[in-house]
N, CA, C, O and the ligand as a Tripos MOL2 file, in Angstrom:
@<TRIPOS>MOLECULE
protein
  297   295    75     0     0
PROTEIN
NO_CHARGES

@<TRIPOS>ATOM
      1 N           6.9500  -16.1050    2.5010 N.3       1 MET1
      2 CA          6.6130  -16.8810    1.3050 C.3       1 MET1
      3 C           7.6260  -16.6090    0.2020 C.2       1 MET1
      4 O           8.3870  -15.6430    0.2630 O.2       1 MET1
      5 N           7.6230  -17.4690   -0.7980 N.am      2 LYS2
      6 CA          8.5330  -17.2880   -1.9220 C.3       2 LYS2
      7 C           7.9500  -16.2600   -2.8970 C.2       2 LYS2
      8 O           6.7480  -16.2330   -3.1620 O.2       2 LYS2
      9 N           8.8420  -15.4230   -3.4140 N.am      3 CYS3
     10 CA          8.4050  -14.4040   -4.3390 C.3       3 CYS3
     11 C           7.9270  -14.9930   -5.6720 C.2       3 CYS3
     12 O           8.5880  -15.8510   -6.2570 O.2       3 CYS3
     13 N           6.7770  -14.5210   -6.1380 N.am      4 ALA4
     14 CA          6.2160  -15.0440   -7.3640 C.3       4 ALA4
     15 C           6.7490  -14.3570   -8.6000 C.2       4 ALA4
     16 O           6.5380  -14.8220   -9.7200 O.2       4 ALA4
     17 N           7.4470  -13.2370   -8.3950 N.am      5 ILE5
     18 CA          7.9630  -12.4810   -9.5280 C.3       5 ILE5
     19 C           9.3710  -12.9910   -9.9410 C.2       5 ILE5
     20 O           9.5860  -13.3700  -11.0920 O.2       5 ILE5
     21 N          10.2990  -12.9920   -9.0010 N.am      6 CYS6
     22 CA         11.6650  -13.3730   -9.3830 C.3       6 CYS6
     23 C          11.9070  -14.8780   -9.0760 C.2       6 CYS6
     24 O          12.8820  -15.4550   -9.5600 O.2       6 CYS6
     25 N          11.0400  -15.4920   -8.2920 N.am      7 ARG7
     26 CA         11.1170  -16.9000   -7.9310 C.3       7 ARG7
     27 C          12.4390  -17.2480   -7.2960 C.2       7 ARG7
     28 O          12.8830  -18.3960   -7.3380 O.2       7 ARG7
     29 N          13.0720  -16.2390   -6.7010 N.am      8 ASN8
     30 CA         14.3930  -16.4280   -6.1420 C.3       8 ASN8
     31 C          14.4170  -16.0420   -4.6860 C.2       8 ASN8
     32 O          14.9710  -16.7470   -3.8420 O.2       8 ASN8
     33 N          13.8010  -14.9010   -4.4040 N.am      9 GLY9
     34 CA         13.8660  -14.3460   -3.0710 C.3       9 GLY9
     35 C          12.7270  -14.8170   -2.1870 C.2       9 GLY9
     36 O          11.7590  -15.4130   -2.6580 O.2       9 GLY9
     37 N          12.8600  -14.5360   -0.8890 N.am     10 MET10
     38 CA         11.8110  -14.7690    0.0520 C.3      10 MET10
     39 C          11.2860  -13.4150    0.5020 C.2      10 MET10
     40 O          12.0290  -12.4360    0.5720 O.2      10 MET10
     41 N           9.9920  -13.3770    0.8060 N.am     11 THR11
     42 CA          9.4340  -12.1120    1.2810 C.3      11 THR11
     43 C           9.5880  -11.9830    2.7900 C.2      11 THR11
     44 O           9.5830  -12.9630    3.5350 O.2      11 THR11
     45 N           9.7230  -10.7290    3.2010 N.am     12 GLN12
     46 CA          9.8580  -10.4130    4.6300 C.3      12 GLN12
     47 C           8.7270   -9.4640    5.0010 C.2      12 GLN12
     48 O           8.3380   -8.5890    4.2270 O.2      12 GLN12
     49 N           8.2070   -9.6700    6.2260 N.am     13 LYS13
     50 CA          7.1800   -8.7550    6.6770 C.3      13 LYS13
     51 C           7.7930   -7.3840    6.9180 C.2      13 LYS13
     52 O           8.7780   -7.2630    7.6450 O.2      13 LYS13
     53 N           7.2270   -6.3720    6.3240 N.am     14 SER14
     54 CA          7.7710   -5.0390    6.4260 C.3      14 SER14
     55 C           6.6530   -4.0080    6.2280 C.2      14 SER14
     56 O           5.4640   -4.3250    6.2800 O.2      14 SER14
     57 N           7.0790   -2.7750    6.0030 N.am     15 TYR15
     58 CA          6.1380   -1.6950    5.7400 C.3      15 TYR15
     59 C           6.5610   -0.9530    4.4830 C.2      15 TYR15
     60 O           7.7420   -0.8620    4.1490 O.2      15 TYR15
     61 N           5.5530   -0.4290    3.8020 N.am     16 THR16
     62 CA          5.8380    0.2620    2.5830 C.3      16 THR16
     63 C           4.9590    1.5460    2.5170 C.2      16 THR16
     64 O           4.0870    1.7750    3.3550 O.2      16 THR16
     65 N           5.2260    2.3330    1.5190 N.am     17 THR17
     66 CA          4.4180    3.5390    1.2840 C.3      17 THR17
     67 C           3.6210    3.3230    0.0190 C.2      17 THR17
     68 O           4.1710    2.9320   -1.0110 O.2      17 THR17
     69 N           2.3240    3.5780    0.0920 N.am     18 VAL18
     70 CA          1.4570    3.4000   -1.0600 C.3      18 VAL18
     71 C           0.8780    4.7380   -1.4960 C.2      18 VAL18
     72 O           0.3700    5.5040   -0.6770 O.2      18 VAL18
     73 N           0.9590    5.0090   -2.7850 N.am     19 VAL19
     74 CA          0.3980    6.2220   -3.3230 C.3      19 VAL19
     75 C          -0.8220    5.8650   -4.1870 C.2      19 VAL19
     76 O          -0.7300    5.0670   -5.1200 O.2      19 VAL19
     77 N          -1.9490    6.4680   -3.8540 N.am     20 LEU20
     78 CA         -3.1770    6.2690   -4.6350 C.3      20 LEU20
     79 C          -3.5330    7.5340   -5.2960 C.2      20 LEU20
     80 O          -3.5270    8.5870   -4.6590 O.2      20 LEU20
     81 N          -3.8460    7.4800   -6.5570 N.am     21 GLU21
     82 CA         -4.2850    8.6910   -7.2720 C.3      21 GLU21
     83 C          -5.6570    8.4450   -7.8640 C.2      21 GLU21
     84 O          -5.9460    7.3870   -8.4230 O.2      21 GLU21
     85 N          -6.4890    9.4590   -7.7200 N.am     22 ARG22
     86 CA         -7.8490    9.3340   -8.2670 C.3      22 ARG22
     87 C          -8.2860   10.7270   -8.7240 C.2      22 ARG22
     88 O          -8.3740   11.6520   -7.9170 O.2      22 ARG22
     89 N          -8.5450   10.8620   -9.9670 N.am     23 ASN23
     90 CA         -8.8340   12.1840  -10.5420 C.3      23 ASN23
     91 C          -7.7750   13.1820  -10.0570 C.2      23 ASN23
     92 O          -6.5930   13.0190  -10.3580 O.2      23 ASN23
     93 N          -8.1810   14.1930   -9.3230 N.am     24 GLN24
     94 CA         -7.2520   15.2370   -8.9020 C.3      24 GLN24
     95 C          -6.6820   14.9450   -7.5090 C.2      24 GLN24
     96 O          -5.9150   15.7490   -6.9800 O.2      24 GLN24
     97 N          -7.0390   13.8290   -6.9230 N.am     25 MET25
     98 CA         -6.6520   13.5440   -5.5430 C.3      25 MET25
     99 C          -5.4400   12.6130   -5.4790 C.2      25 MET25
    100 O          -5.3530   11.6180   -6.1990 O.2      25 MET25
    101 N          -4.5190   12.9660   -4.6010 N.am     26 THR26
    102 CA         -3.3580   12.0790   -4.3520 C.3      26 THR26
    103 C          -3.2950   11.7630   -2.8930 C.2      26 THR26
    104 O          -3.2510   12.6710   -2.0630 O.2      26 THR26
    105 N          -3.2900   10.4690   -2.5490 N.am     27 LEU27
    106 CA         -3.2070   10.0170   -1.1730 C.3      27 LEU27
    107 C          -1.9120    9.2650   -0.9990 C.2      27 LEU27
    108 O          -1.5750    8.3840   -1.7900 O.2      27 LEU27
    109 N          -1.1760    9.6280    0.0630 N.am     28 VAL28
    110 CA          0.0660    8.9130    0.3560 C.3      28 VAL28
    111 C          -0.0970    8.2190    1.7020 C.2      28 VAL28
    112 O          -0.2520    8.8850    2.7250 O.2      28 VAL28
    113 N          -0.0650    6.9100    1.7140 N.am     29 PHE29
    114 CA         -0.1950    6.1430    2.9180 C.3      29 PHE29
    115 C           1.1980    5.6720    3.3650 C.2      29 PHE29
    116 O           1.9230    5.0190    2.6150 O.2      29 PHE29
    117 N           1.5470    6.0230    4.6070 N.am     30 LYS30
    118 CA          2.8130    5.5930    5.1500 C.3      30 LYS30
    119 C           2.5520    4.3720    6.0700 C.2      30 LYS30
    120 O           1.4510    4.1880    6.5880 O.2      30 LYS30
    121 N           3.5690    3.5770    6.2450 N.am     31 HIS31
    122 CA          3.4930    2.4340    7.1470 C.3      31 HIS31
    123 C           2.3940    1.4350    6.7890 C.2      31 HIS31
    124 O           1.6370    0.9910    7.6520 O.2      31 HIS31
    125 N           2.3200    1.0960    5.5290 N.am     32 VAL32
    126 CA          1.3680    0.0780    5.0980 C.3      32 VAL32
    127 C           2.0340   -1.2900    5.2140 C.2      32 VAL32
    128 O           3.0860   -1.5140    4.6160 O.2      32 VAL32
    129 N           1.4370   -2.2040    5.9740 N.am     33 PRO33
    130 CA          2.0670   -3.5270    6.1200 C.3      33 PRO33
    131 C           2.1220   -4.2780    4.7970 C.2      33 PRO33
    132 O           1.1230   -4.3510    4.0820 O.2      33 PRO33
    133 N           3.2680   -4.8290    4.4700 N.am     34 ALA34
    134 CA          3.4280   -5.5400    3.2200 C.3      34 ALA34
    135 C           4.5110   -6.6050    3.3720 C.2      34 ALA34
    136 O           5.3830   -6.5110    4.2350 O.2      34 ALA34
    137 N           4.4330   -7.6140    2.5170 N.am     35 ASP35
    138 CA          5.4970   -8.6050    2.4570 C.3      35 ASP35
    139 C           6.3730   -8.1660    1.2830 C.2      35 ASP35
    140 O           5.9070   -8.0530    0.1490 O.2      35 ASP35
    141 N           7.6430   -7.9240    1.5790 N.am     36 ILE36
    142 CA          8.5300   -7.3840    0.5470 C.3      36 ILE36
    143 C           9.6260   -8.3860    0.2190 C.2      36 ILE36
    144 O          10.2860   -8.9300    1.1050 O.2      36 ILE36
    145 N           9.8010   -8.6160   -1.0780 N.am     37 CYS37
    146 CA         10.8500   -9.5670   -1.5120 C.3      37 CYS37
    147 C          12.2350   -9.0030   -1.2410 C.2      37 CYS37
    148 O          12.5560   -7.8770   -1.6210 O.2      37 CYS37
    149 N          13.0460   -9.8130   -0.5760 N.am     38 GLU38
    150 CA         14.3960   -9.3220   -0.2480 C.3      38 GLU38
    151 C          15.2990   -9.3220   -1.4620 C.2      38 GLU38
    152 O          16.3810   -8.7370   -1.4290 O.2      38 GLU38
    153 N          14.8770   -9.9630   -2.5240 N.am     39 ASN39
    154 CA         15.6870  -10.0400   -3.7270 C.3      39 ASN39
    155 C          15.3460   -8.9600   -4.7370 C.2      39 ASN39
    156 O          16.2190   -8.1910   -5.1380 O.2      39 ASN39
    157 N          14.0760   -8.8910   -5.1570 N.am     40 CYS40
    158 CA         13.7240   -7.9220   -6.2260 C.3      40 CYS40
    159 C          12.9340   -6.7220   -5.7110 C.2      40 CYS40
    160 O          12.7390   -5.7390   -6.4250 O.2      40 CYS40
    161 N          12.4880   -6.8190   -4.4730 N.am     41 GLY41
    162 CA         11.7880   -5.6520   -3.9140 C.3      41 GLY41
    163 C          10.2860   -5.5840   -4.2060 C.2      41 GLY41
    164 O           9.6180   -4.6020   -3.8830 O.2      41 GLY41
    165 N           9.7770   -6.6420   -4.8190 N.am     42 GLU42
    166 CA          8.3210   -6.6980   -5.0730 C.3      42 GLU42
    167 C           7.5450   -6.6260   -3.7770 C.2      42 GLU42
    168 O           7.9120   -7.2610   -2.7890 O.2      42 GLU42
    169 N           6.4740   -5.8530   -3.7800 N.am     43 GLU43
    170 CA          5.6830   -5.6870   -2.5570 C.3      43 GLU43
    171 C           4.3600   -6.4120   -2.6760 C.2      43 GLU43
    172 O           3.6390   -6.2430   -3.6590 O.2      43 GLU43
    173 N           4.0420   -7.2110   -1.6890 N.am     44 TYR44
    174 CA          2.7820   -7.9270   -1.6730 C.3      44 TYR44
    175 C           1.9150   -7.3570   -0.5530 C.2      44 TYR44
    176 O           2.2640   -7.4430    0.6240 O.2      44 TYR44
    177 N           0.8110   -6.7900   -0.9270 N.am     45 ILE45
    178 CA         -0.1040   -6.2180    0.0610 C.3      45 ILE45
    179 C          -1.3350   -7.1360    0.1290 C.2      45 ILE45
    180 O          -1.9050   -7.4930   -0.9020 O.2      45 ILE45
    181 N          -1.7360   -7.5100    1.3370 N.am     46 SER46
    182 CA         -2.8610   -8.4400    1.4700 C.3      46 SER46
    183 C          -4.1410   -7.7880    0.9820 C.2      46 SER46
    184 O          -4.2770   -6.5640    0.9830 O.2      46 SER46
    185 N          -5.0910   -8.6420    0.5590 N.am     47 SER47
    186 CA         -6.3590   -8.1200    0.0450 C.3      47 SER47
    187 C          -7.1030   -7.3620    1.1570 C.2      47 SER47
    188 O          -7.8360   -6.4110    0.8850 O.2      47 SER47
    189 N          -6.9070   -7.7920    2.4020 N.am     48 GLU48
    190 CA         -7.5160   -7.1230    3.5430 C.3      48 GLU48
    191 C          -7.0100   -5.6960    3.6760 C.2      48 GLU48
    192 O          -7.7830   -4.7520    3.8420 O.2      48 GLU48
    193 N          -5.6720   -5.5620    3.5970 N.am     49 THR49
    194 CA         -5.0470   -4.2480    3.6700 C.3      49 THR49
    195 C          -5.4500   -3.3730    2.4840 C.2      49 THR49
    196 O          -5.6920   -2.1750    2.6300 O.2      49 THR49
    197 N          -5.5140   -3.9810    1.3370 N.am     50 ASN50
    198 CA         -5.8750   -3.2880    0.1230 C.3      50 ASN50
    199 C          -7.3150   -2.7150    0.2330 C.2      50 ASN50
    200 O          -7.6150   -1.5970   -0.1840 O.2      50 ASN50
    201 N          -8.1670   -3.5620    0.8210 N.am     51 GLU51
    202 CA         -9.5680   -3.1630    1.0360 C.3      51 GLU51
    203 C          -9.6260   -1.9160    1.9180 C.2      51 GLU51
    204 O         -10.3680   -0.9750    1.6350 O.2      51 GLU51
    205 N          -8.8150   -1.9220    3.0120 N.am     52 LYS52
    206 CA         -8.7920   -0.7760    3.9130 C.3      52 LYS52
    207 C          -8.2990    0.4570    3.2290 C.2      52 LYS52
    208 O          -8.8290    1.5450    3.4560 O.2      52 LYS52
    209 N          -7.2880    0.3210    2.3880 N.am     53 LEU53
    210 CA         -6.7430    1.4580    1.6340 C.3      53 LEU53
    211 C          -7.8390    2.0780    0.7830 C.2      53 LEU53
    212 O          -7.9810    3.3000    0.7230 O.2      53 LEU53
    213 N          -8.6060    1.2280    0.1330 N.am     54 LEU54
    214 CA         -9.6460    1.7200   -0.7560 C.3      54 LEU54
    215 C         -10.7710    2.4110    0.0210 C.2      54 LEU54
    216 O         -11.3610    3.3870   -0.4420 O.2      54 LEU54
    217 N         -11.0520    1.8700    1.2280 N.am     55 GLN55
    218 CA        -12.0700    2.4980    2.0690 C.3      55 GLN55
    219 C         -11.6160    3.8870    2.5510 C.2      55 GLN55
    220 O         -12.3960    4.8390    2.5630 O.2      55 GLN55
    221 N         -10.3480    3.9770    2.9430 N.am     56 TYR56
    222 CA         -9.7600    5.2720    3.3110 C.3      56 TYR56
    223 C          -9.8610    6.2440    2.1330 C.2      56 TYR56
    224 O         -10.2700    7.3960    2.2790 O.2      56 TYR56
    225 N          -9.4790    5.7410    0.9780 N.am     57 ALA57
    226 CA         -9.4610    6.5610   -0.2270 C.3      57 ALA57
    227 C         -10.8650    7.1030   -0.5190 C.2      57 ALA57
    228 O         -11.0490    8.2660   -0.8770 O.2      57 ALA57
    229 N         -11.8390    6.2150   -0.3510 N.am     58 GLU58
    230 CA        -13.2240    6.6070   -0.6210 C.3      58 GLU58
    231 C         -13.6550    7.7450    0.3220 C.2      58 GLU58
    232 O         -14.2840    8.7170   -0.0980 O.2      58 GLU58
    233 N         -13.2930    7.5930    1.6210 N.am     59 ALA59
    234 CA        -13.6480    8.5950    2.6240 C.3      59 ALA59
    235 C         -13.0050    9.9140    2.3370 C.2      59 ALA59
    236 O         -13.6450   10.9590    2.4530 O.2      59 ALA59
    237 N         -11.7160    9.8870    1.9550 N.am     60 GLU60
    238 CA        -10.9590   11.1120    1.6440 C.3      60 GLU60
    239 C         -11.5020   11.7750    0.4080 C.2      60 GLU60
    240 O         -11.5510   13.0000    0.3000 O.2      60 GLU60
    241 N         -11.9080   10.9430   -0.5210 N.am     61 TYR61
    242 CA        -12.4290   11.4640   -1.7850 C.3      61 TYR61
    243 C         -13.7180   12.2510   -1.5290 C.2      61 TYR61
    244 O         -13.9580   13.2950   -2.1360 O.2      61 TYR61
    245 N         -14.5530   11.7140   -0.6000 N.am     62 GLU62
    246 CA        -15.7920   12.3700   -0.2060 C.3      62 GLU62
    247 C         -15.5410   13.7300    0.3840 C.2      62 GLU62
    248 O         -16.3280   14.6560    0.1910 O.2      62 GLU62
    249 N         -14.4040   13.8590    1.1300 N.am     63 LYS63
    250 CA        -14.0220   15.1080    1.7620 C.3      63 LYS63
    251 C         -13.4980   16.1260    0.7240 C.2      63 LYS63
    252 O         -13.4590   17.3300    0.9740 O.2      63 LYS63
    253 N         -13.1150   15.6190   -0.3920 N.am     64 GLY64
    254 CA        -12.6460   16.5100   -1.4650 C.3      64 GLY64
    255 C         -11.2300   16.9930   -1.2890 C.2      64 GLY64
    256 O         -10.8890   18.0760   -1.7640 O.2      64 GLY64
    257 N         -10.3690   16.2000   -0.6020 N.am     65 VAL65
    258 CA         -8.9810   16.5920   -0.4390 C.3      65 VAL65
    259 C          -8.2580   16.4220   -1.7810 C.2      65 VAL65
    260 O          -8.6640   15.6340   -2.6360 O.2      65 VAL65
    261 N          -7.1720   17.1910   -1.9330 N.am     66 SER66
    262 CA         -6.4110   17.0570   -3.1760 C.3      66 SER66
    263 C          -5.0770   16.3280   -2.8840 C.2      66 SER66
    264 O          -4.5660   15.6030   -3.7370 O.2      66 SER66
    265 N          -4.5330   16.5260   -1.6930 N.am     67 LEU67
    266 CA         -3.2870   15.8340   -1.3380 C.3      67 LEU67
    267 C          -3.3410   15.5520    0.1550 C.2      67 LEU67
    268 O          -3.5650   16.4600    0.9560 O.2      67 LEU67
    269 N          -3.1380   14.3050    0.5280 N.am     68 GLU68
    270 CA         -3.2140   13.9390    1.8970 C.3      68 GLU68
    271 C          -2.1470   12.8830    2.2260 C.2      68 GLU68
    272 O          -1.9330   11.9230    1.4850 O.2      68 GLU68
    273 N          -1.4810   13.1120    3.3850 N.am     69 LEU69
    274 CA         -0.4840   12.1610    3.8420 C.3      69 LEU69
    275 C          -1.0540   11.4330    5.0620 C.2      69 LEU69
    276 O          -1.3240   12.0540    6.0900 O.2      69 LEU69
    277 N          -1.2320   10.1460    4.9460 N.am     70 LEU70
    278 CA         -1.8910    9.3620    5.9750 C.3      70 LEU70
    279 C          -0.9690    8.3280    6.5490 C.2      70 LEU70
    280 O          -0.1540    7.7320    5.8450 O.2      70 LEU70
    281 N          -1.1090    8.1220    7.8400 N.am     71 ASN71
    282 CA         -0.3380    7.0460    8.4890 C.3      71 ASN71
    283 C          -1.2900    5.8440    8.6220 C.2      71 ASN71
    284 O          -2.2740    5.8780    9.3610 O.2      71 ASN71
    285 N          -0.9640    4.8210    7.9000 N.am     72 PHE72
    286 CA         -1.8180    3.6610    7.8470 C.3      72 PHE72
    287 C          -1.5310    2.7820    9.0590 C.2      72 PHE72
    288 O          -0.4940    2.1230    9.1280 O.2      72 PHE72
    289 N          -2.4390    2.7780    9.9930 N.am     73 ALA73
    290 CA         -2.2830    1.8990   11.1700 C.3      73 ALA73
    291 C          -3.2240    0.7180   11.0600 C.2      73 ALA73
    292 O          -4.4350    0.8580   11.2310 O.2      73 ALA73
    293 N          -2.6820   -0.4090   10.7840 N.am     74 ALA74
    294 CA         -3.5270   -1.5940   10.5770 C.3      74 ALA74
    295 C          -3.9880   -2.1810   11.8860 C.2      74 ALA74
    296 O          -4.7060   -3.1800   11.8950 O.2      74 ALA74
    297 ZN         11.3140  -11.2310   -5.8370 Zn       75 ZN75
@<TRIPOS>BOND
     1     1     2 1
     2     2     3 1
     3     3     4 2
     4     3     5 am
     5     5     6 1
     6     6     7 1
     7     7     8 2
     8     7     9 am
     9     9    10 1
    10    10    11 1
    11    11    12 2
    12    11    13 am
    13    13    14 1
    14    14    15 1
    15    15    16 2
    16    15    17 am
    17    17    18 1
    18    18    19 1
    19    19    20 2
    20    19    21 am
    21    21    22 1
    22    22    23 1
    23    23    24 2
    24    23    25 am
    25    25    26 1
    26    26    27 1
    27    27    28 2
    28    27    29 am
    29    29    30 1
    30    30    31 1
    31    31    32 2
    32    31    33 am
    33    33    34 1
    34    34    35 1
    35    35    36 2
    36    35    37 am
    37    37    38 1
    38    38    39 1
    39    39    40 2
    40    39    41 am
    41    41    42 1
    42    42    43 1
    43    43    44 2
    44    43    45 am
    45    45    46 1
    46    46    47 1
    47    47    48 2
    48    47    49 am
    49    49    50 1
    50    50    51 1
    51    51    52 2
    52    51    53 am
    53    53    54 1
    54    54    55 1
    55    55    56 2
    56    55    57 am
    57    57    58 1
    58    58    59 1
    59    59    60 2
    60    59    61 am
    61    61    62 1
    62    62    63 1
    63    63    64 2
    64    63    65 am
    65    65    66 1
    66    66    67 1
    67    67    68 2
    68    67    69 am
    69    69    70 1
    70    70    71 1
    71    71    72 2
    72    71    73 am
    73    73    74 1
    74    74    75 1
    75    75    76 2
    76    75    77 am
    77    77    78 1
    78    78    79 1
    79    79    80 2
    80    79    81 am
    81    81    82 1
    82    82    83 1
    83    83    84 2
    84    83    85 am
    85    85    86 1
    86    86    87 1
    87    87    88 2
    88    87    89 am
    89    89    90 1
    90    90    91 1
    91    91    92 2
    92    91    93 am
    93    93    94 1
    94    94    95 1
    95    95    96 2
    96    95    97 am
    97    97    98 1
    98    98    99 1
    99    99   100 2
   100    99   101 am
   101   101   102 1
   102   102   103 1
   103   103   104 2
   104   103   105 am
   105   105   106 1
   106   106   107 1
   107   107   108 2
   108   107   109 am
   109   109   110 1
   110   110   111 1
   111   111   112 2
   112   111   113 am
   113   113   114 1
   114   114   115 1
   115   115   116 2
   116   115   117 am
   117   117   118 1
   118   118   119 1
   119   119   120 2
   120   119   121 am
   121   121   122 1
   122   122   123 1
   123   123   124 2
   124   123   125 am
   125   125   126 1
   126   126   127 1
   127   127   128 2
   128   127   129 am
   129   129   130 1
   130   130   131 1
   131   131   132 2
   132   131   133 am
   133   133   134 1
   134   134   135 1
   135   135   136 2
   136   135   137 am
   137   137   138 1
   138   138   139 1
   139   139   140 2
   140   139   141 am
   141   141   142 1
   142   142   143 1
   143   143   144 2
   144   143   145 am
   145   145   146 1
   146   146   147 1
   147   147   148 2
   148   147   149 am
   149   149   150 1
   150   150   151 1
   151   151   152 2
   152   151   153 am
   153   153   154 1
   154   154   155 1
   155   155   156 2
   156   155   157 am
   157   157   158 1
   158   158   159 1
   159   159   160 2
   160   159   161 am
   161   161   162 1
   162   162   163 1
   163   163   164 2
   164   163   165 am
   165   165   166 1
   166   166   167 1
   167   167   168 2
   168   167   169 am
   169   169   170 1
   170   170   171 1
   171   171   172 2
   172   171   173 am
   173   173   174 1
   174   174   175 1
   175   175   176 2
   176   175   177 am
   177   177   178 1
   178   178   179 1
   179   179   180 2
   180   179   181 am
   181   181   182 1
   182   182   183 1
   183   183   184 2
   184   183   185 am
   185   185   186 1
   186   186   187 1
   187   187   188 2
   188   187   189 am
   189   189   190 1
   190   190   191 1
   191   191   192 2
   192   191   193 am
   193   193   194 1
   194   194   195 1
   195   195   196 2
   196   195   197 am
   197   197   198 1
   198   198   199 1
   199   199   200 2
   200   199   201 am
   201   201   202 1
   202   202   203 1
   203   203   204 2
   204   203   205 am
   205   205   206 1
   206   206   207 1
   207   207   208 2
   208   207   209 am
   209   209   210 1
   210   210   211 1
   211   211   212 2
   212   211   213 am
   213   213   214 1
   214   214   215 1
   215   215   216 2
   216   215   217 am
   217   217   218 1
   218   218   219 1
   219   219   220 2
   220   219   221 am
   221   221   222 1
   222   222   223 1
   223   223   224 2
   224   223   225 am
   225   225   226 1
   226   226   227 1
   227   227   228 2
   228   227   229 am
   229   229   230 1
   230   230   231 1
   231   231   232 2
   232   231   233 am
   233   233   234 1
   234   234   235 1
   235   235   236 2
   236   235   237 am
   237   237   238 1
   238   238   239 1
   239   239   240 2
   240   239   241 am
   241   241   242 1
   242   242   243 1
   243   243   244 2
   244   243   245 am
   245   245   246 1
   246   246   247 1
   247   247   248 2
   248   247   249 am
   249   249   250 1
   250   250   251 1
   251   251   252 2
   252   251   253 am
   253   253   254 1
   254   254   255 1
   255   255   256 2
   256   255   257 am
   257   257   258 1
   258   258   259 1
   259   259   260 2
   260   259   261 am
   261   261   262 1
   262   262   263 1
   263   263   264 2
   264   263   265 am
   265   265   266 1
   266   266   267 1
   267   267   268 2
   268   267   269 am
   269   269   270 1
   270   270   271 1
   271   271   272 2
   272   271   273 am
   273   273   274 1
   274   274   275 1
   275   275   276 2
   276   275   277 am
   277   277   278 1
   278   278   279 1
   279   279   280 2
   280   279   281 am
   281   281   282 1
   282   282   283 1
   283   283   284 2
   284   283   285 am
   285   285   286 1
   286   286   287 1
   287   287   288 2
   288   287   289 am
   289   289   290 1
   290   290   291 1
   291   291   292 2
   292   291   293 am
   293   293   294 1
   294   294   295 1
   295   295   296 2
@<TRIPOS>SUBSTRUCTURE
     1 MET1         2 RESIDUE 1 A MET
     2 LYS2         6 RESIDUE 1 A LYS
     3 CYS3        10 RESIDUE 1 A CYS
     4 ALA4        14 RESIDUE 1 A ALA
     5 ILE5        18 RESIDUE 1 A ILE
     6 CYS6        22 RESIDUE 1 A CYS
     7 ARG7        26 RESIDUE 1 A ARG
     8 ASN8        30 RESIDUE 1 A ASN
     9 GLY9        34 RESIDUE 1 A GLY
    10 MET10       38 RESIDUE 1 A MET
    11 THR11       42 RESIDUE 1 A THR
    12 GLN12       46 RESIDUE 1 A GLN
    13 LYS13       50 RESIDUE 1 A LYS
    14 SER14       54 RESIDUE 1 A SER
    15 TYR15       58 RESIDUE 1 A TYR
    16 THR16       62 RESIDUE 1 A THR
    17 THR17       66 RESIDUE 1 A THR
    18 VAL18       70 RESIDUE 1 A VAL
    19 VAL19       74 RESIDUE 1 A VAL
    20 LEU20       78 RESIDUE 1 A LEU
    21 GLU21       82 RESIDUE 1 A GLU
    22 ARG22       86 RESIDUE 1 A ARG
    23 ASN23       90 RESIDUE 1 A ASN
    24 GLN24       94 RESIDUE 1 A GLN
    25 MET25       98 RESIDUE 1 A MET
    26 THR26      102 RESIDUE 1 A THR
    27 LEU27      106 RESIDUE 1 A LEU
    28 VAL28      110 RESIDUE 1 A VAL
    29 PHE29      114 RESIDUE 1 A PHE
    30 LYS30      118 RESIDUE 1 A LYS
    31 HIS31      122 RESIDUE 1 A HIS
    32 VAL32      126 RESIDUE 1 A VAL
    33 PRO33      130 RESIDUE 1 A PRO
    34 ALA34      134 RESIDUE 1 A ALA
    35 ASP35      138 RESIDUE 1 A ASP
    36 ILE36      142 RESIDUE 1 A ILE
    37 CYS37      146 RESIDUE 1 A CYS
    38 GLU38      150 RESIDUE 1 A GLU
    39 ASN39      154 RESIDUE 1 A ASN
    40 CYS40      158 RESIDUE 1 A CYS
    41 GLY41      162 RESIDUE 1 A GLY
    42 GLU42      166 RESIDUE 1 A GLU
    43 GLU43      170 RESIDUE 1 A GLU
    44 TYR44      174 RESIDUE 1 A TYR
    45 ILE45      178 RESIDUE 1 A ILE
    46 SER46      182 RESIDUE 1 A SER
    47 SER47      186 RESIDUE 1 A SER
    48 GLU48      190 RESIDUE 1 A GLU
    49 THR49      194 RESIDUE 1 A THR
    50 ASN50      198 RESIDUE 1 A ASN
    51 GLU51      202 RESIDUE 1 A GLU
    52 LYS52      206 RESIDUE 1 A LYS
    53 LEU53      210 RESIDUE 1 A LEU
    54 LEU54      214 RESIDUE 1 A LEU
    55 GLN55      218 RESIDUE 1 A GLN
    56 TYR56      222 RESIDUE 1 A TYR
    57 ALA57      226 RESIDUE 1 A ALA
    58 GLU58      230 RESIDUE 1 A GLU
    59 ALA59      234 RESIDUE 1 A ALA
    60 GLU60      238 RESIDUE 1 A GLU
    61 TYR61      242 RESIDUE 1 A TYR
    62 GLU62      246 RESIDUE 1 A GLU
    63 LYS63      250 RESIDUE 1 A LYS
    64 GLY64      254 RESIDUE 1 A GLY
    65 VAL65      258 RESIDUE 1 A VAL
    66 SER66      262 RESIDUE 1 A SER
    67 LEU67      266 RESIDUE 1 A LEU
    68 GLU68      270 RESIDUE 1 A GLU
    69 LEU69      274 RESIDUE 1 A LEU
    70 LEU70      278 RESIDUE 1 A LEU
    71 ASN71      282 RESIDUE 1 A ASN
    72 PHE72      286 RESIDUE 1 A PHE
    73 ALA73      290 RESIDUE 1 A ALA
    74 ALA74      294 RESIDUE 1 A ALA
    75 ZN75       297 GROUP 0 **** ****
């Protein structure tokens, strides 16, 4: 799709790293599927993927972790 930020580039299916912080907890998700603009680098994460990230975050938060590196397998 065409990038909505720079209106110049096209997005490519790729993977990115997402960092979520909540109170004292930091979660680092590797290999998160995203559409990334080849021009400005803007990352578009689908609402479905975003939902999963939040569910993971919720579960980790319950465990009381402070720092976790997760491999996001969609
Ligand atoms: Zn762009």
